[in-house]
Structure formats: structure tokens, C-alpha cells
C-alpha positions in Angstrom: 127.2 142.1 89.1 126.4 138.9 87.2 123.3 138.5 84.9 121.3 136.3 87.2 121.8 139.3 89.8 120.9 142.0 87.3 117.6 139.8 86.4 116.8 139.2 90.2 117.3 143.0 90.4 115.0 143.4 87.4 112.5 141.4 88.3 112.0 142.3 91.9 110.4 145.4 91.6 106.3 145.4 91.7 104.9 144.5 88.8 108.3 143.9 86.8 108.0 141.5 83.9 110.9 140.2 81.8 109.8 139.9 77.8 111.6 138.7 74.6 110.0 141.1 71.5 113.3 141.5 70.1 114.4 137.6 70.1 115.2 135.0 73.0 119.0 137.0 73.2 117.4 140.4 74.4 115.7 141.1 77.4 113.1 143.5 78.1 112.0 144.2 81.5 108.4 146.5 81.8 106.5 147.3 84.2 102.8 148.9 83.2 103.6 147.7 79.4 106.6 150.5 79.2 110.1 149.5 79.2 112.6 150.1 82.3 115.9 148.0 81.2 116.7 146.3 78.3 119.7 144.1 77.0 121.9 140.6 76.5 122.1 139.4 79.5 124.2 136.9 78.4 126.8 139.4 76.2 130.4 140.4 77.6 130.8 142.8 78.7 127.4 143.2 80.1 125.3 146.2 79.0 122.0 147.6 80.3 120.0 150.2 78.7 117.9 152.3 81.4 115.9 155.1 81.2 116.7 158.7 82.7 116.2 162.0 83.6 117.9 163.9 80.4 120.3 166.4 82.7 121.2 163.6 84.6 122.0 161.4 81.8 124.5 164.1 80.9 126.0 164.1 84.1 126.5 160.4 84.6 128.1 160.3 81.1 130.4 163.1 81.9 131.4 161.1 85.4 131.6 157.6 83.9 132.7 157.8 80.0 132.9 155.1 78.0 130.9 153.5 80.6 127.5 155.4 80.7 126.8 156.4 77.2 123.7 157.6 75.2 121.8 154.7 75.2 122.3 152.3 71.7 119.3 152.3 69.7 117.0 154.1 72.0 116.2 158.2 72.0 119.8 159.6 73.4 118.4 162.3 75.4 116.4 159.8 77.4 117.8 156.7 77.4 121.7 155.4 78.6 123.6 152.2 77.7 125.4 151.6 81.3 128.2 149.0 81.4 127.2 146.9 84.3 130.3 144.9 85.4 132.6 147.9 85.5 130.5 150.4 87.2 129.7 149.6 91.6 126.8 147.7 91.9 125.1 150.0 94.3 125.3 152.5 91.5 124.0 150.1 88.6 121.1 149.0 91.4 120.2 152.9 91.6 120.0 153.2 87.6 117.8 150.1 87.5 115.4 151.6 90.4 115.5 155.4 88.7 114.8 153.8 85.1 111.5 152.0 86.5 111.1 154.9 88.7 111.0 157.3 85.7 108.8 154.5 83.8 106.4 154.6 87.1 105.7 157.8 86.7 104.6 158.1 83.6 101.7 155.7 84.0 98.0 156.4 84.4 97.5 157.6 88.3 95.2 154.6 88.8 98.2 152.0 87.9 100.8 153.9 89.8 98.5 153.7 92.8 98.1 149.7 91.9 101.6 149.5 92.0 101.3 151.6 95.5 103.7 154.1 94.0 102.1 157.6 94.1 
């Protein structure tokens, strides 16, 4: 998956925005003011930090050693760092969507309803 496709994927979710609070090299994708993905899209290899259910995070790390690891500079229980180019694109899409859904689930009910995701 290319950086352009990854950016388009992240911005394709309802109300998703890209910000640069850590400098121009690090894209931070947010929904409702909360982060669901971040990474340097010009880095090689391309890595992305994604929120993940803690039990699912452990399973993914075991299934993809070295490609899915505890989140770099993040809460290791709730975040994974994913090597995007080394994983199948459908899996990357699923992981990004799961991250977005986890963040949306933590938003206040009124915000979730505005996003059309109860």
C-alpha cells in the first residue's frame, strides 16, 4: 500500500481529518478530536500506529512477529505499530478501520450519532 492510498484510506472515514501536531513529517489522523492513526507517511518502510483492542493486539503481534509490534511511543497495551508495506492491503484496511471504530466507540453518544455510528 502506498502512502497516498494509506492517506486516502484514513481520510475516507466519516469526519476523519489529518493534522500535524508533532511536526510536518508525522501525519495524525483523528475523528472527533481523538487520534486513530499516526505515522510518517514518507518513511521507508512505511509504519503506522493504530489503536487496537488489547487482546486482539497480542494475537496480531503473535501472528505477525516483527511486522506488528507494540506501539512506538504509545501505550503498548492499546496501540500497535504496523509495517504497512509488508502486510496484505486488506489486513491493513481492516486494522485501520478497527482503530477508527474503537476511537468512535469512545466518543460521547451525541458525537457517535452525528457520525452515523451508534
